[in-house]
TORVEX-441489 format. One record per residue (C-alpha): residue in three letters; x, y, z. Coordinates in steps of 0.5 Angstrom, whole numbers. Layout:
// TORVEX-441489
+------+-------+-------+-------+
: type :     x :     y :     z :
+------+-------+-------+-------+
:  ALA :     X :     Y :     Z :
...
+------+-------+-------+-------+
// end
This chain:
// TORVEX-441489
+------+-------+-------+-------+
: type :     x :     y :     z :
+------+-------+-------+-------+
:  MET :   -22 :    48 :    37 :
:  SER :   -26 :    43 :    32 :
:  ASP :   -31 :    46 :    27 :
:  PRO :   -37 :    41 :    25 :
:  VAL :   -38 :    45 :    19 :
:  ILE :   -31 :    44 :    16 :
:  GLU :   -31 :    37 :    19 :
:  GLN :   -37 :    35 :    15 :
:  LEU :   -35 :    38 :     9 :
:  ASP :   -28 :    35 :     9 :
:  THR :   -31 :    28 :    10 :
:  LEU :   -36 :    29 :     5 :
:  GLY :   -30 :    31 :     0 :
:  VAL :   -34 :    36 :    -3 :
:  ASP :   -32 :    43 :    -6 :
:  TYR :   -33 :    49 :    -2 :
:  GLU :   -30 :    56 :    -1 :
:  LEU :   -30 :    60 :     6 :
:  VAL :   -32 :    67 :     5 :
:  GLU :   -31 :    71 :    11 :
:  CYS :   -36 :    77 :    12 :
:  ASP :   -37 :    82 :    17 :
:  PRO :   -42 :    79 :    22 :
:  ASP :   -46 :    85 :    22 :
:  LEU :   -47 :    84 :    15 :
:  ALA :   -49 :    76 :    15 :
:  ASP :   -56 :    77 :    14 :
:  THR :   -57 :    75 :     6 :
:  ALA :   -60 :    82 :     3 :
:  ALA :   -54 :    86 :     7 :
:  PHE :   -49 :    81 :     5 :
:  CYS :   -51 :    81 :    -2 :
:  GLU :   -51 :    88 :    -3 :
:  ALA :   -44 :    89 :     1 :
:  TYR :   -40 :    83 :    -2 :
:  GLY :   -43 :    84 :    -9 :
:  TYR :   -47 :    77 :   -10 :
:  ALA :   -54 :    77 :   -13 :
:  ALA :   -60 :    74 :    -9 :
:  GLU :   -61 :    69 :   -14 :
:  ASP :   -54 :    66 :   -13 :
:  SER :   -55 :    66 :    -5 :
:  ALA :   -59 :    61 :    -1 :
:  ASN :   -62 :    61 :     6 :
:  ALA :   -62 :    55 :    10 :
:  ILE :   -69 :    56 :    14 :
:  VAL :   -71 :    51 :    20 :
:  VAL :   -78 :    49 :    20 :
:  VAL :   -83 :    46 :    25 :
:  GLY :   -89 :    42 :    25 :
:  LYS :   -94 :    43 :    30 :
:  ALA :   -94 :    36 :    33 :
:  ASP :   -93 :    32 :    39 :
:  PRO :   -87 :    31 :    39 :
:  PRO :   -86 :    37 :    34 :
:  VAL :   -82 :    35 :    28 :
:  PHE :   -77 :    39 :    24 :
:  ALA :   -73 :    40 :    18 :
:  MET :   -68 :    45 :    14 :
:  CYS :   -70 :    48 :     8 :
:  LEU :   -66 :    51 :     3 :
:  VAL :   -69 :    56 :    -2 :
:  LEU :   -66 :    62 :    -6 :
:  ALA :   -66 :    69 :    -3 :
:  ASP :   -70 :    71 :    -9 :
:  SER :   -76 :    67 :    -7 :
:  ARG :   -81 :    65 :    -1 :
:  LEU :   -81 :    58 :     2 :
:  ASP :   -88 :    55 :     1 :
:  VAL :   -89 :    53 :     9 :
:  ASN :   -97 :    53 :     9 :
:  LYS :   -97 :    48 :     3 :
:  VAL :   -91 :    44 :     1 :
:  VAL :   -87 :    44 :     8 :
:  ARG :   -94 :    43 :    12 :
:  LYS :   -95 :    37 :     7 :
:  ARG :   -88 :    34 :     7 :
:  LEU :   -88 :    34 :    15 :
:  GLY :   -95 :    31 :    15 :
:  VAL :   -98 :    36 :    20 :
:  ARG :  -104 :    41 :    20 :
:  LYS :  -100 :    47 :    22 :
:  CYS :   -92 :    49 :    21 :
:  SER :   -88 :    55 :    22 :
:  PHE :   -81 :    57 :    22 :
:  ALA :   -77 :    55 :    28 :
:  SER :   -76 :    60 :    33 :
:  ALA :   -68 :    63 :    34 :
:  ASP :   -68 :    59 :    40 :
:  GLN :   -70 :    52 :    37 :
:  THR :   -66 :    54 :    31 :
:  ILE :   -60 :    55 :    35 :
:  GLU :   -62 :    48 :    39 :
:  LEU :   -62 :    44 :    33 :
:  THR :   -56 :    47 :    29 :
:  GLY :   -52 :    50 :    34 :
:  MET :   -52 :    56 :    29 :
:  MET :   -55 :    63 :    30 :
:  ILE :   -59 :    66 :    25 :
:  GLY :   -55 :    69 :    19 :
:  GLY :   -50 :    63 :    20 :
:  VAL :   -54 :    57 :    19 :
:  THR :   -52 :    52 :    14 :
:  PRO :   -54 :    45 :    12 :
:  PHE :   -47 :    42 :    14 :
:  GLY :   -45 :    41 :    21 :
:  THR :   -51 :    41 :    25 :
:  THR :   -52 :    39 :    32 :
:  THR :   -58 :    34 :    30 :
:  GLU :   -59 :    30 :    24 :
:  LEU :   -65 :    34 :    20 :
:  PRO :   -68 :    32 :    14 :
:  LEU :   -65 :    37 :     8 :
:  TRP :   -70 :    40 :     3 :
:  ILE :   -67 :    44 :    -3 :
:  ASP :   -72 :    48 :    -7 :
:  SER :   -70 :    45 :   -14 :
:  ARG :   -69 :    52 :   -17 :
:  VAL :   -63 :    52 :   -12 :
:  MET :   -60 :    46 :   -16 :
:  GLU :   -60 :    50 :   -23 :
:  ARG :   -55 :    55 :   -20 :
:  GLU :   -47 :    55 :   -22 :
:  GLN :   -45 :    57 :   -15 :
:  LEU :   -49 :    59 :    -9 :
:  ILE :   -47 :    63 :    -3 :
:  ILE :   -50 :    60 :     3 :
:  GLY :   -49 :    60 :    11 :
:  GLY :   -42 :    58 :    14 :
:  GLY :   -44 :    56 :    21 :
:  SER :   -43 :    63 :    24 :
:  ARG :   -45 :    70 :    22 :
:  ASP :   -37 :    72 :    20 :
:  ARG :   -37 :    67 :    14 :
:  LYS :   -41 :    64 :     8 :
:  LEU :   -40 :    58 :     4 :
:  LEU :   -39 :    59 :    -4 :
:  VAL :   -41 :    52 :    -6 :
:  PRO :   -43 :    48 :   -13 :
:  PRO :   -50 :    45 :   -13 :
:  ALA :   -46 :    38 :   -12 :
:  THR :   -44 :    40 :    -5 :
:  LEU :   -51 :    41 :    -3 :
:  ALA :   -53 :    34 :    -7 :
:  ALA :   -48 :    30 :    -3 :
:  HIS :   -51 :    32 :     4 :
:  PRO :   -53 :    25 :     7 :
:  PHE :   -60 :    27 :     9 :
:  VAL :   -62 :    31 :     2 :
:  ASP :   -68 :    31 :    -2 :
:  VAL :   -69 :    36 :    -8 :
:  VAL :   -76 :    38 :    -8 :
:  GLU :   -80 :    41 :   -14 :
:  GLY :   -84 :    48 :   -12 :
:  LEU :   -81 :    48 :    -5 :
:  ALA :   -81 :    56 :    -6 :
:  LYS :   -84 :    61 :   -10 :
:  THR :   -80 :    66 :   -13 :
:  LEU :   -82 :    73 :   -11 :
:  PRO :   -83 :    79 :   -15 :
:  PRO :   -77 :    84 :   -17 :
:  PRO :   -77 :    90 :   -12 :
:  GLU :   -79 :    96 :   -15 :
+------+-------+-------+-------+
// end
């Protein structure tokens, strides 16, 4: 059985390490706690939709300790008056992946990839691996090799630390 995530990574010739995980712990906070990764070294791939006819989509990658600026930065980049997070069904349709496993690599459609600039400052990142039973450990250079990448200053805002 072919694996589009691994195929694209291998085709790009980039560094990556597969990290197996319990699918019940695939959501970022649970994964980081269970496997000992810091939120600032974990990045979430989020599909967004601009309310237009037809709708426009993009994938954003932001650190787990931050919040995607959907209402200002993303909306302006999409060129729409309203936008939101894509639904779980839209995400599966556009990526072929379930929430908790979404990664920029091996998607079923060619989505633009917008990466918050803070992501690129980390040494290594843990990101979705294409399914809920694995993650990818990658250096920023692997993300920079994505064919539709654009690094965006201020795409996300840092969240205050938990009390």
